[in-house]
N, C-alpha and C positions, 0 to 999 in steps of 0.2 A: 825669361823665366824657364828654368830647367824643366825638361820633360820628365814626367813621372813614369816610372816603369810599372807596367801592369803586374799586379800580384799574380804569381803563377800558382795555379791550383795543383795541389798534390794529387798525383794519380790515384785513382780508386784502387784499393787493395784487390789483388786477384781473387777471383771467385773460387774458393776451395770447396771440394765436395763435402768435406767434413764439417764445414761451417753452415751448410745449407740445412734448413729445417727438414727433418725426415717426413716425407709425405707418402703414405701408403694407403691406397684405397682399400675399402672393405673387401672388394672382390679379389684383389691381389693377395691380401692376407689369407683369405680362405683358400685360395689356390695353392699358396706356398705351404700352408698347414696340411692340405691334402697330400702334397708331394712328400712331405716329411713322414706322415702317417703311412703312406703307401710304401715307401722305402723301408720303414721299420717293419711293417707287416711282411714284406718280401724277405727281408733278412731273417726274421723270426721263423717264417715258414720253411726256410732252407735248413734251419738248425734244430727245430723242435723235434721231440720224440713222438712219432705218430703212434696212435693206439692201434693195436692189432684187433682185427675183427674176423680172423679166419677161424672156421669151425670145421673140424675133421671128424668124419664118421668113424665108429669103431670098425676095425678090420678083422677078418676071421683068423689070420695068421700073419707072421712076419713075411713068410714066403709070398703071400698074396700081396703084401705091401711093396715088395721090392721093385716091380715094374713101375709102380706109381712114384716111388722114391727117385728112381733114375730119371723118369720123364719129367716130373714136376720140378725137380731141382737142377736139371741140366747137368747131371753127373752120371754118365754111363758107367755101368759096372764092368770092371776089367778083371779077367782071370789071370792067374799065373804069377802072383807076386809073393815075395819073401818079406816078412815083417819081423823086426826085432823091437821088442818093447824096452824102453829105456826109462828107468825109475830114478828120479832125482838127478842132481848134478854129478854125482859120483859115477853114474853110467852114461849120462848124456854127453858131458864135455870130453871125456877121453875118446868117445866114438867120433865126435865132431873133429877133434884135432887129428885123429888118425886119417879121416877122409880128406882133411885139408892137406895133409902131407902127401897123400896119394894122387891128388888132383893134378892133371896134366893140361887141361884145356880151359876149363871155366869153373868158377866158384860163384854161386849166387846166394845171397843171404838177405832175408827181409825180416825185420823185427820191430816191435814197438819200443821195447826197453833196451837202451844201451846206456848204462850209467858209468860208475867208476869202480876201480878195484883191480886186484892182480889178474883176475880172469879176463878183464877187458884189455889189460896190457898184453897178456899172452896172445889173445885173439888178434889184436892189432898187429903185433910183431909177426905172427904166423901168416896173416893175410898179406901184409906188406912184402914178406919174403917171397910168397908165391907170385905176387904181381911183378916183382923184379925178375923172376924167372921167366916171365912171359905169359903166365896164366891170366886169363881175363877174370878179374875180380870185380864183381858188382855188388854194392850194398844199397838196399833201400831201407832207410832209417826214418821212422816217424819223427817229424820235426819237434813235436811236443814231447814224445816219449824219450827222445835222446837229448833233450836240452840239459840234462844233468851230466852228459858225457864230457870227456876230456877233449877239448878242441885240438890240443896238440897231437893227440893220437889220430884224430880224423885227418889232420893236415899231413902227418907222416905217411898214412896209408895213401892219401891222394898223391903225394909227391912220389911215392913208390910206383904209382901207376894204377891204383885201384880207383874205380869210378864209384862215387858216392852220390846218391840221390836222396834228398830230404823231402819226405812226403808232406805236402801242404804246409809250407813254412808261412810265417806271418808276412803277408804282402797285401797291400791295399786292394789290389785287383782280385785277390782270392779270399777276401774277408768272409764271404758267404760259405766258404768251404772249411773254415777253421774248426768247426765242430766235428767234421768228418776226419777221423784218424785211421791209419792202417794199424790194426791190431793183429795182423797176420804174423805168424812165426813159421818161416820156411827156410830150408837150405837145400841146394841142389849142387851136386858135384859132377862135372863132366857130362851132365844130362843122363847119368846112369844110376846115381844114388840120390835119394831125397830124404829129408827129415820134415816131419810135421810135429809141432810141439807147443807147449805152453810156457816154456822157460823164457826168461829174459837174460840179456847179457849183463850180468851183474853178480856181485859176490853173494847176494841173497839166494841165488839158485845153485850155488856150489854145495858140496857136502851131501848128506843123506837125510835132510829134514830133521836133524837131531835137536835143534833148539830154535828159539824165536828168530835168530839171525840167519837161519838156513832153512829155506822153504821147501815144501813138499810139492813135487810136480812130476808129470808123466809126458813122454814123447815117444815117437816111433821112428825107426829107420826103415826105409823102403827100398826094394829093388824090384824090377819088373816093369810091365807096361804102365803102371800107375805113376811112375816117375815123370812121364811126359805130361800127365795131367797136373802134377805139382809145378813143373816148369812153366806150364801155360798160365798158372795163377800168378807166379812171380812176374812173368813177362807182361801181364796186364797192367800192373801198377808201374812197371819200369817204363813202358812206352807212354803211359799217361804223363809221367813227370819228365821224361828225357826225349821223347819222340824217336828213340832208337828201337827198331823192331828186331826182336831176336827170332830168327827163322833159319831153317836149314838143318841138315843132318848133324851139324856141330852141336846144336842145342837140343834137337829132338831126334836122336838116333833111333833106329829100329831096335826095339827091345823085345827079346824073347822071354819065354817063361822062366821065372827064377824061383818059384815056390808055389804052394798050394792055395794061397789066400786070394779070394776075390775082394776087390777094393773099389771104392769110388770116392772121388775128390769133390768136395762141395765148397764153393766160395761165394761170398755175397758182398755187395756194395749197395749203398742207399740208392734207391730208384723210385721211391714213392709208393710202391706196392708192398705186398707181402714178400719178405726176403726168402731166398731159397733155403737158408739154414733154419729159419723159423718153420717153414713147411716141412723140412726134413725131421726136425725135432718132434713136431706134433704127429706126423705120420708114424714115426717109430713108436711113440708112446701109445698111439691108437692101435697099433698092431701087437703090442706086448700081450702075451697070454700066460706066462708063468712068473718071470722075474724081471724087474726093472730096477737098475741101479744107476743113480746119478751122483756124480761128484763134481761140484762146481763152486767156485769161490764167490760168485756174484749171482745169487738166485733170487730174482724179483719177478715172479711169474705174473702174467696177466690172468684175468678171470677165466678165459677159455682154457688156458693151460691147467689151472687149478681144477677145472671141471674134468679135463682129460685124465688127470692123475686120479681123481676120485672115481671116475668110471672104470679105470683100470683095476682099482681095488675091488669094486663091485663085481667084476667078472673073474675075480680070484687071483689077480696078480699080486705078488709080493713086491711092494714098491718101497725102495729104500733111498733116502736122500742124505748125502754127507756134505756138510758146509763148514766153513771156518768157525771156530769158537772164539775164545778170548784173544787169540793172536790174529790180527787183521791189518790190512793196509788201508782200510776205509771203514771207520766206525759208522759213518752215515749209511753206507751200503749194507753193513751188517744189520743195523736197526731197521732199515727200510725193508729188508728181506723178511722181517718178522711180521709184516703186514698180514700175510695169509697163513701163518703158522697154526693159529687156533683152528681154522677151518681144515687145514691139511691133516692135523693130528686127529681131529674128530672123525674125519673120513677114513682114517686107518693108514695114512702114510707114515712110515717110520722115519724120524728125523734124527740125525746124529751130528753133534758138533765136535769137530776135531780140536783136541786140546794142546797138542805138543808144539805146533808151529802153524804158520799159515798154510792151509791146504789150498794150493793154487791149481790143482788138476781140473781139467775140463774133460771128463770121461763119462760116457753113457754106455750101458751094456743091456741088451735086450735078449731075454730067453736063452742066455748062454750060447748065442749064435752070432750076434752082430754087436760090434763095439765101435764107438766113435771117439776119436781123440783129436785135439787141436787147440785152437785159440778161443773158441766161442763160449761166451757166458750166457746164462739164462736171464738176460735183462734187455730192456729196450735199446740201450746203447749198442750192444753187440748185434741185436737183431734188426735194428732200424737205422743206425747211424754209422757205425764203424765198418771198415772193410775187415772181413774175417775169413778164415780158412780152416777146414777140418777134414779128416779122412775117415770114411766108414770102412770097417774091416769085417768081412763075412767069413768067419772061421771059428769053429768051436774051440780049437786049441788057444788061439789068441784071446778069445772071450774068457776061457778058463783061467788063463794067466792073469788077466786083469781082475777077475773075480777073486782070485787068491790074494792079490795085492789089496783089494778092498777089504777082505776079511782080516788081513793083518792090520790095516788102518783102523779097523773097528776097535782094536785093543787100546787105541789112544783117543777114543771118543766117549762122549757123554750123550746118552739117549734122552731126548726130551719126552716128558710125560704130559698128556693133554690136561689133566686136572691141575698139576703143579704149574704148568704154563699159564693157565687161566688165572692163577692167583699171583702172578708176578706183580711187583710193586707198581703203583699208579704212575710214578715218575718214569718207569721203564716203558709203560704203555704210551705215555706222552711223548717220550723221545722217539719211540717207534713211529708214531703218527707224524711227528714233525719231520723225521728223516725221510719217510716215504714221500711226503709232500715236496721236500727239498729235492729229492732224487728225481721226481717227476718233472721238475722245472730245470734241472741241470742239462 
């Protein structure tokens, strides 16, 4: 009788993790939910716009405020500087190209905007040529603000020897920093000539503000001891992104007196407290006794700033504010700025909307004595989130020149009327309210 073979049992299928029933205890689910909420709150806290709560007392005079400005903003006042005011692209770019051509040792440029166009091509060619000659060319470009730029141009400059640093690019490890941009606009040549400005590297900033495609802006060219302070601001972000420290006589030469202007350089970065530029703005407004002129494209003041401006009017200051009109690069910001207009107009602040093109200037003038020019806007993003840089100039002649430019700009403005403003259409008021809420959350 033949032997029967025992039936062989098929081996059990391997135990795969995706076939197992998911078993999660209640405690584990709560723990993981807590981790997710905690990480979200941490990320939100690094990017949110913090509300200002700084209150500045009225000061008897701007002269009285100067020591406070210098001490509280970490920007010592330096004498002996020469200042050239540069209006629009027709004055700004020829001066920049002339100093690029003269540079023999180093060229440092930091900007938020580098887009496309002929002016960008010319700048790239000029900087690449200097790099090939052995001049140290360093560019700090904001990774978000330069994302419209021509990559081929950046590559050509890099191949020529220029060093390019992109500020806070999109990287997983730096996701908490993505909302912090460098909005600074600086240029330094051989450590002896510096520019502080509001212009971007783009066709919009060429020309003389003649139409909607050519914007209005103001910058200054500086010589004298203040140049070292501007160089230090550039070096701050450069070392942060590259770890290269710029030090020594090559970058910070001994600079003698070059002119009659006293100046101080103020820069700010987010650090969780009151920014130095916010402190500077509010101290300057609190010290105004006669005239206060503000030209700014993004004017969204907090309640304390509104109160400061109203108090200035009460003590007899002529307060004038110039903002963009129908030509704007952000309709949300324009409508958000309307939030406090009714109050400001009732309190006696004169508000003018520039009609011809985008008024991109960031200028403030106090009592015909002190002027402030640079990159800083009057909004939470500039004062709490962005890296910004501006220069204060203590000189009646510089202030008079900027006041004359303001008077000329008034020819292209429409002055707002409190009664007419209160009767603006309901849809306008609704858009204002929604835009203000959106801006607070951005």
